[in-house]
C-alpha positions as CSV (number, residue, x, y, z in Angstrom):
1,X,-18.3,-27.6,-107.2
2,X,-15.7,-25.3,-105.6
3,X,-16.9,-22.4,-103.4
4,X,-15.3,-19.1,-104.3
5,X,-14.9,-18.1,-100.7
6,X,-12.8,-21.2,-99.9
7,X,-9.5,-22.1,-101.5
8,X,-9.2,-25.3,-103.4
9,X,-6.6,-27.2,-101.5
10,X,-5.3,-30.5,-102.9
11,X,-4.2,-33.0,-100.2
12,X,-1.1,-33.9,-102.3
13,X,0.2,-30.3,-102.1
14,X,3.9,-30.5,-101.4
15,X,3.7,-27.6,-99.0
16,X,1.2,-29.4,-96.8
17,X,2.2,-30.0,-93.2
18,X,3.9,-33.3,-92.6
19,X,3.9,-35.6,-89.6
20,X,7.3,-35.6,-88.0
21,X,7.0,-39.2,-86.8
22,X,5.8,-41.1,-89.9
23,X,6.2,-38.5,-92.7
24,X,2.6,-38.6,-93.8
25,X,1.1,-35.4,-95.2
26,X,-1.8,-34.0,-93.2
27,X,-4.2,-31.3,-94.0
28,X,-3.7,-27.8,-92.8
29,X,-7.0,-28.1,-90.9
30,X,-5.6,-31.2,-89.1
31,X,-2.4,-29.3,-88.2
32,X,-4.4,-26.3,-87.0
33,X,-6.8,-28.3,-84.8
34,X,-4.4,-31.0,-83.5
35,X,-0.9,-29.6,-84.0
36,X,1.2,-27.5,-81.8
37,X,-0.2,-24.0,-81.2
38,X,0.8,-21.4,-83.7
39,X,2.7,-23.8,-85.9
40,X,2.1,-26.5,-88.4
41,X,4.1,-28.9,-86.3
42,X,2.4,-32.3,-86.0
43,X,4.3,-35.1,-84.2
44,X,1.7,-37.9,-84.5
45,X,-1.2,-38.4,-87.0
46,X,-3.8,-41.1,-87.7
47,X,-1.2,-42.8,-90.0
48,X,1.2,-43.4,-87.2
49,X,1.3,-46.9,-85.9
50,X,-0.6,-47.3,-82.6
51,X,-2.2,-43.8,-82.7
52,X,-5.9,-43.5,-82.6
53,X,-8.4,-40.7,-82.4
54,X,-8.4,-40.8,-78.6
55,X,-4.6,-40.3,-78.6
56,X,-5.0,-37.2,-80.8
57,X,-7.7,-35.8,-78.6
58,X,-5.3,-36.2,-75.6
59,X,-2.6,-34.2,-77.4
60,X,-0.5,-36.8,-79.2
61,X,0.0,-34.5,-82.2
62,X,1.6,-31.8,-80.1
63,X,4.0,-34.1,-78.1
64,X,7.0,-35.7,-79.8
65,X,7.4,-38.0,-76.7
66,X,3.8,-39.3,-76.7
67,X,3.7,-43.0,-76.2
68,X,0.3,-44.7,-76.5
69,X,1.2,-47.5,-74.1
70,X,2.3,-45.0,-71.4
71,X,0.0,-42.1,-72.0
72,X,-3.3,-43.6,-73.1
73,X,-6.0,-43.3,-70.6
74,X,-4.2,-40.8,-68.4
75,X,-7.3,-38.7,-68.1
76,X,-9.0,-37.5,-64.9
77,X,-11.6,-40.3,-64.8
78,X,-8.8,-42.9,-65.1
79,X,-6.4,-41.4,-62.6
80,X,-6.6,-42.9,-59.0
81,X,-5.8,-39.5,-57.5
82,X,-9.0,-38.1,-58.8
83,X,-11.0,-41.1,-57.6
84,X,-9.8,-41.1,-54.0
85,X,-6.7,-43.2,-54.5
86,X,-3.0,-42.5,-54.7
87,X,-1.3,-41.4,-58.0
88,X,0.6,-43.9,-60.0
89,X,4.4,-43.6,-59.7
C-alpha cells in the first residue's frame, strides 16, 4: 500500500540517477546518501565490479578515481602513521 505522504518512485524511472562508471540506475536515496554533495552524481555503485559496501562507505560513489585495490582499507586504523609507524609512500 502506498503512503500518501511519500511519492511512489519506480526504480525503472528513466530520470533516475545513473552510475557514471557502469551505467546502472540507482535510487535517488542512494544518490543522496552516497553521491557527491548537492548533485545526483554517482561514480561507483554496488553493481560496479569490485565495489563493495565498505568502498561506498569510504566515499567511492563520490570519487571517479576510486580504485578498490589502491584505496580500500585506507582508514585511520589501517594507516601506519596513526599506529606509530611511517605513512606509506
